C-alpha positions as CSV (number, residue, x, y, z in Angstrom):
1,M,-28.3,-40.5,7.3
2,A,-28.2,-42.6,4.1
3,D,-31.3,-43.3,2.1
4,L,-32.8,-46.6,3.4
5,K,-35.4,-48.8,1.7
6,T,-37.7,-49.1,4.6
7,F,-41.1,-49.0,2.9
8,S,-43.4,-51.8,1.8
9,G,-41.2,-54.6,3.0
10,F,-38.0,-53.8,1.1
11,P,-34.9,-55.0,3.0
12,V,-32.8,-52.2,4.6
13,Q,-29.7,-51.4,2.6
14,N,-27.6,-48.4,1.5
15,L,-28.7,-47.3,-2.0
16,S,-25.4,-45.6,-2.8
17,S,-23.9,-49.0,-3.7
18,D,-27.1,-50.7,-4.9
19,S,-27.5,-50.2,-8.7
20,T,-29.9,-53.2,-8.8
21,S,-32.5,-51.0,-7.1
22,V,-33.3,-49.1,-10.4
23,G,-37.0,-48.7,-10.8
24,Q,-37.9,-49.3,-7.2
25,I,-39.7,-46.9,-4.9
26,Y,-38.7,-46.4,-1.2
27,Y,-39.3,-44.2,1.8
28,N,-36.6,-41.9,3.2
29,T,-37.0,-41.8,7.0
30,T,-34.9,-38.6,7.4
31,S,-36.7,-36.4,4.8
32,G,-40.1,-38.1,5.2
33,Q,-40.4,-38.4,1.4
34,F,-41.0,-41.2,-1.1
35,K,-38.3,-41.6,-3.6
36,A,-37.5,-43.6,-6.7
37,V,-34.2,-44.9,-8.1
38,K,-33.9,-43.8,-11.7
39,Q,-31.3,-45.0,-14.4
40,G,-29.7,-42.1,-16.3
41,G,-29.8,-38.4,-15.7
42,A,-26.9,-36.5,-14.1
43,P,-24.7,-38.9,-12.2
44,I,-24.4,-38.1,-8.5
45,G,-20.6,-37.8,-8.2
46,T,-17.8,-36.0,-6.5
47,W,-14.1,-35.2,-7.1
48,S,-11.5,-36.5,-4.6
49,S,-7.8,-36.1,-4.3
50,G,-5.5,-38.7,-5.9
51,G,-1.7,-39.2,-6.0
52,N,0.5,-36.4,-7.5
53,M,2.1,-36.8,-10.9
54,N,5.9,-37.1,-10.8
55,T,6.3,-34.1,-13.1
56,A,4.1,-31.0,-13.0
57,R,3.0,-30.1,-16.5
58,F,0.1,-29.1,-18.7
59,L,-1.0,-29.5,-22.4
60,T,-0.7,-33.2,-21.8
61,G,-2.3,-36.0,-23.7
62,G,-4.3,-38.6,-21.9
63,A,-6.1,-42.0,-22.1
64,G,-7.6,-44.5,-19.8
65,S,-10.6,-46.7,-18.8
66,S,-11.2,-45.5,-15.3
67,N,-9.8,-43.3,-12.5
68,S,-7.6,-46.3,-11.5
69,A,-6.2,-47.0,-14.9
70,A,-5.0,-44.0,-16.8
71,L,-2.1,-42.7,-19.0
72,A,-0.6,-39.2,-19.3
73,F,1.9,-38.4,-22.1
74,G,3.9,-35.4,-23.4
75,G,3.1,-31.9,-22.2
76,R,4.9,-28.8,-21.2
77,T,6.8,-28.2,-18.0
78,P,7.4,-24.9,-16.1
79,A,10.9,-24.6,-17.8
80,P,9.1,-24.1,-20.3
81,A,9.9,-27.1,-22.3
82,D,7.9,-29.8,-24.0
83,V,8.6,-33.4,-22.8
84,A,8.2,-37.0,-24.0
85,L,7.4,-38.3,-20.5
86,T,4.7,-40.9,-20.1
87,E,3.2,-41.7,-16.7
88,N,0.8,-44.5,-15.8
89,Y,-1.8,-44.2,-12.9
90,N,-3.0,-47.2,-10.9
91,G,-5.6,-45.5,-8.7
92,T,-3.0,-44.6,-6.1
93,A,0.2,-43.4,-7.7
94,W,1.7,-42.3,-11.0
95,T,4.7,-44.3,-12.4
96,E,7.0,-43.2,-15.2
97,V,7.0,-45.6,-18.1
98,G,8.3,-45.5,-21.7
99,D,8.8,-42.1,-23.3
100,L,7.2,-40.9,-26.5
101,P,9.5,-41.1,-29.5
102,A,9.7,-37.3,-29.5
103,V,8.8,-34.4,-27.2
104,K,5.4,-32.9,-27.8
105,S,2.5,-31.1,-26.3
106,Y,-1.2,-30.6,-27.3
107,A,-1.4,-34.3,-28.3
108,A,-4.9,-35.8,-28.5
109,G,-5.4,-39.2,-26.9
110,A,-7.6,-42.3,-27.3
111,G,-7.8,-45.8,-25.8
112,T,-6.8,-47.2,-22.5
113,S,-3.7,-47.3,-20.2
114,T,-2.5,-50.4,-21.9
115,A,-3.5,-49.7,-25.5
116,A,-3.6,-46.0,-26.5
117,L,-3.0,-43.6,-29.3
118,S,-1.1,-40.3,-29.1
119,I,-2.6,-38.2,-32.0
120,G,-1.0,-35.1,-33.5
121,G,0.4,-32.5,-31.2
122,S,3.0,-29.8,-31.4
123,S,6.5,-29.0,-30.4
124,P,8.2,-25.6,-30.7
125,A,11.5,-27.3,-31.5
126,V,10.3,-30.1,-33.8
127,T,7.9,-29.0,-36.5
128,A,7.6,-32.5,-37.9
129,T,6.0,-33.8,-34.7
130,S,2.8,-31.9,-35.4
131,G,1.1,-34.4,-37.7
132,K,2.6,-37.6,-36.2
133,S,0.7,-40.3,-34.2
134,E,2.0,-43.1,-32.0
135,S,0.5,-46.3,-30.6
136,W,1.1,-47.5,-27.0
137,N,1.1,-51.3,-26.2
138,G,1.4,-51.0,-22.4
139,S,5.2,-50.7,-22.3
140,S,6.4,-48.7,-25.3
141,W,5.3,-46.3,-28.1
142,T,5.5,-47.1,-31.8
143,E,5.1,-44.5,-34.5
144,I,2.2,-45.1,-36.8
145,T,0.7,-43.4,-39.9
146,A,0.6,-39.6,-39.6
147,L,-2.7,-37.6,-39.8
148,G,-3.8,-37.0,-43.4
149,R,-3.4,-33.2,-43.2
150,G,-0.5,-32.4,-40.9
151,P,0.8,-28.8,-40.4
152,T,3.4,-27.3,-42.6
153,S,4.9,-24.6,-40.3
154,P,5.7,-24.1,-36.6
155,Q,2.6,-21.8,-36.4
156,S,0.3,-24.3,-38.0
157,T,-0.4,-27.0,-35.4
158,T,-3.0,-29.8,-34.7
159,Y,-4.4,-29.0,-31.3
160,G,-7.3,-31.4,-31.9
161,S,-9.4,-33.9,-30.0
162,G,-9.3,-37.7,-30.1
163,S,-11.6,-40.5,-29.1
164,G,-11.9,-44.2,-29.5
165,S,-9.4,-47.1,-29.4
166,T,-6.2,-48.2,-31.1
167,T,-8.2,-49.9,-33.8
168,S,-11.1,-47.4,-34.2
169,A,-10.6,-43.7,-33.5
170,L,-11.5,-40.2,-34.5
171,F,-9.5,-37.0,-34.7
172,Y,-11.4,-33.7,-34.9
173,A,-11.8,-30.0,-33.9
174,S,-8.2,-29.1,-34.7
175,D,-6.3,-25.8,-35.0
176,E,-4.4,-24.8,-38.1
177,A,-2.4,-21.6,-38.4
178,S,-4.5,-20.1,-35.6
179,S,-7.7,-20.9,-37.3
180,A,-10.6,-23.2,-36.2
181,N,-11.0,-26.3,-38.4
182,A,-14.0,-28.5,-39.0
183,R,-12.1,-31.5,-40.4
184,T,-12.7,-35.0,-39.1
185,E,-10.4,-38.0,-39.6
186,S,-11.2,-41.6,-39.0
187,W,-8.6,-44.3,-37.9
188,N,-9.2,-47.9,-38.8
189,G,-6.2,-49.4,-37.1
190,S,-3.7,-48.8,-39.9
191,S,-4.5,-45.5,-41.6
192,W,-6.4,-42.1,-41.3
193,T,-9.2,-41.2,-43.7
194,E,-10.9,-37.8,-43.9
195,V,-14.6,-38.0,-43.4
196,A,-17.5,-35.5,-43.0
197,D,-16.8,-32.1,-41.5
198,Q,-18.3,-30.9,-38.2
199,N,-21.1,-28.3,-38.5
200,T,-19.2,-25.7,-36.5
201,A,-15.4,-25.2,-37.1
202,R,-13.5,-25.0,-33.9
203,S,-10.4,-25.9,-32.0
204,Y,-9.6,-26.7,-28.3
205,A,-12.8,-28.7,-27.9
206,A,-13.4,-31.9,-25.9
207,G,-14.2,-35.1,-27.7
208,V,-15.4,-38.4,-26.2
209,G,-16.4,-41.8,-27.6
210,T,-15.5,-45.4,-27.9
211,S,-15.0,-45.8,-31.6
212,N,-14.9,-44.0,-35.0
213,S,-18.7,-44.7,-35.4
214,S,-19.9,-42.8,-32.3
215,A,-18.6,-39.7,-30.6
216,L,-19.5,-36.4,-28.9
217,L,-17.8,-33.1,-29.3
218,A,-18.3,-30.1,-27.0
219,G,-17.1,-26.6,-26.4
220,G,-14.0,-25.1,-28.0
221,L,-12.8,-21.9,-29.6
222,I,-14.2,-20.4,-32.8
223,Y,-11.8,-17.4,-33.0
224,P,-12.5,-15.3,-31.2
225,P,-15.5,-16.4,-29.2
226,V,-15.7,-19.6,-27.1
227,S,-18.4,-22.1,-27.9
228,A,-20.9,-24.1,-25.9
229,N,-21.9,-26.0,-29.0
230,T,-22.3,-29.8,-28.9
231,E,-22.3,-32.2,-31.8
232,I,-22.8,-36.0,-32.1
233,W,-21.2,-38.2,-34.7
234,N,-23.1,-41.3,-35.9
235,G,-20.4,-42.7,-38.2
236,S,-21.2,-40.7,-41.2
237,A,-22.3,-37.2,-40.2
238,W,-22.3,-34.7,-37.3
239,T,-25.6,-33.4,-35.8
240,E,-25.9,-30.4,-33.5
241,V,-27.6,-31.1,-30.2
242,G,-28.1,-29.2,-26.8
243,D,-25.4,-26.7,-25.9
244,Q,-23.3,-26.8,-22.7
245,N,-24.2,-24.5,-19.9
246,Q,-20.8,-22.7,-20.1
247,G,-18.7,-22.3,-23.3
248,R,-15.0,-22.7,-22.8
249,L,-11.7,-24.0,-24.3
250,L,-11.5,-27.6,-23.3
251,Y,-8.2,-28.9,-24.6
252,N,-9.1,-32.2,-26.3
253,T,-9.4,-35.5,-24.4
254,S,-7.9,-34.0,-21.2
255,S,-11.3,-32.4,-20.5
256,G,-13.9,-35.0,-21.2
257,Q,-14.7,-38.7,-20.9
258,G,-17.6,-41.0,-21.8
259,S,-19.7,-41.7,-24.8
260,A,-22.3,-40.0,-27.1
261,T,-25.0,-40.9,-24.6
262,S,-23.3,-40.5,-21.3
263,A,-20.4,-38.1,-20.9
264,L,-18.5,-35.9,-18.4
265,I,-16.9,-32.6,-19.4
266,Y,-14.7,-30.8,-16.9
267,S,-12.0,-28.1,-16.3
268,G,-11.0,-25.8,-19.2
269,R,-10.3,-22.1,-19.9
270,L,-12.9,-19.3,-19.8
271,Y,-12.3,-16.5,-22.3
272,P,-13.1,-13.9,-21.4
273,P,-12.0,-13.7,-18.7
274,N,-8.8,-15.5,-19.2
275,A,-9.2,-17.9,-16.3
276,S,-9.0,-21.6,-15.6
277,S,-12.3,-23.4,-14.8
278,A,-13.4,-26.0,-12.2
279,L,-16.8,-26.4,-13.8
280,T,-18.0,-30.0,-14.4
281,E,-21.0,-30.9,-16.6
282,S,-22.7,-34.2,-17.2
283,W,-24.4,-35.2,-20.5
284,D,-27.3,-37.7,-20.5
285,G,-27.8,-38.1,-24.2
286,T,-30.1,-35.1,-24.5
287,S,-28.9,-32.2,-22.3
288,W,-26.1,-31.0,-20.0
289,T,-26.4,-30.6,-16.2
290,E,-23.9,-28.9,-13.9
291,V,-22.6,-31.2,-11.3
292,N,-19.9,-31.0,-8.6
293,D,-16.9,-28.8,-9.5
294,L,-13.3,-29.8,-9.3
295,S,-11.5,-28.8,-6.1
296,T,-8.9,-26.8,-8.1
297,A,-9.8,-24.8,-11.2
298,R,-7.4,-25.8,-14.0
299,R,-7.0,-26.3,-17.7
300,A,-5.1,-28.7,-20.0
301,G,-4.5,-31.5,-17.6
302,S,-4.4,-35.2,-18.5
303,G,-7.8,-37.1,-18.5
304,G,-9.0,-40.6,-18.8
305,G,-12.0,-42.8,-17.8
306,T,-15.7,-42.7,-18.2
307,A,-18.7,-40.6,-17.2
308,T,-18.8,-42.3,-13.8
309,S,-15.1,-42.9,-13.2
310,A,-12.7,-40.2,-14.5
311,I,-9.4,-38.6,-13.7
312,L,-7.7,-35.3,-14.2
313,G,-3.9,-35.1,-13.5
314,G,-1.7,-32.0,-13.7
315,G,-2.7,-28.9,-15.8
316,S,-2.4,-25.2,-15.3
317,T,-4.2,-23.1,-12.7
318,S,-3.7,-19.8,-14.5
319,G,-5.2,-18.3,-17.6
320,S,-2.2,-17.8,-19.8
321,S,1.0,-17.6,-17.7
322,P,2.5,-20.8,-16.3
323,G,0.7,-22.2,-13.2
324,H,1.7,-25.9,-13.6
325,V,0.5,-28.4,-11.0
326,A,1.1,-32.1,-10.4
327,T,-2.1,-32.7,-8.3
328,T,-4.6,-35.3,-9.4
329,E,-8.4,-35.5,-8.9
330,E,-10.6,-38.5,-9.3
331,W,-14.3,-38.4,-10.2
332,T,-16.6,-41.2,-8.9
333,A,-20.3,-41.3,-9.5
334,A,-23.2,-43.7,-9.3
335,A,-24.7,-45.0,-12.5
336,F,-28.2,-44.1,-11.2
337,E,-29.9,-41.2,-9.4
338,V,-32.4,-40.9,-6.7
339,K,-35.6,-38.8,-7.6
340,T,-38.0,-37.3,-5.0
341,L,-41.6,-38.3,-5.8
342,T,-44.4,-35.8,-5.5
343,T,-48.1,-36.5,-5.0
344,S,-51.2,-34.4,-5.8
């Protein structure tokens, strides 16, 4: 039975869709308890199945504003081969749209399904792809200024994280020559500028944020251990805050959505053991809370959305060998939580 506001004259209604109830107290007739509706905290959310991608792949870049408006680009297929494919999700189905200028995998993403950035990335066949960035206008990609410090060899790649928009973005937590990197670059809409380093050098971390003045970075690889470390960016410096509950490789923006004060981190790769993860954690601006897991453990899929409306498409279900999938999961959560009140 749903929680009903039946105490002290409140009208009866379902709280699951009533965010205006924040701050109110009510009585739950099923549990016989008084409860309150509280803004913030871990969102009460679940993952559900969405439409399959047209091409199964992993190591894919992603962007989007919700679980009904997302973009997936690049990636690696079971062949194995990197691709330039771009797919757009409308909440029901994925549709193939304009390809990237060149094939790539490991690209970081930022922005929405109609205005996005593809940042850095790697291709075994095209070394020059590694430092390049592209801008998406809703129908096609245009090459823009490359990252300030792109790789110089096939073994030196930029497996970094991105966050923000097409006019204000960050790129950070990259990998160069199989070594973690603390470099941060800021995008102002026309060029990249190197800014203050992170406190902990790492790669394969998840980054979230809406601009180049506010971001959150979590998890990653510090060669060899994985990290649960979390840092917040205020526009000029990084500050270490509360660690995640489980350290893991998170593969850039494919594994996290939200802002520095409200974020969702999901999926990833545990190491050791070398296994994909279904774990989902919620950030409330102070600490991490484990919430409902994905239905399928996976890593390196394509993500987009917010802390309360997110998506994960594709990815790999295995630790290191190919296990590519095309399945999609959608996260939906309330922007408030119900707290049980105790009396003494």
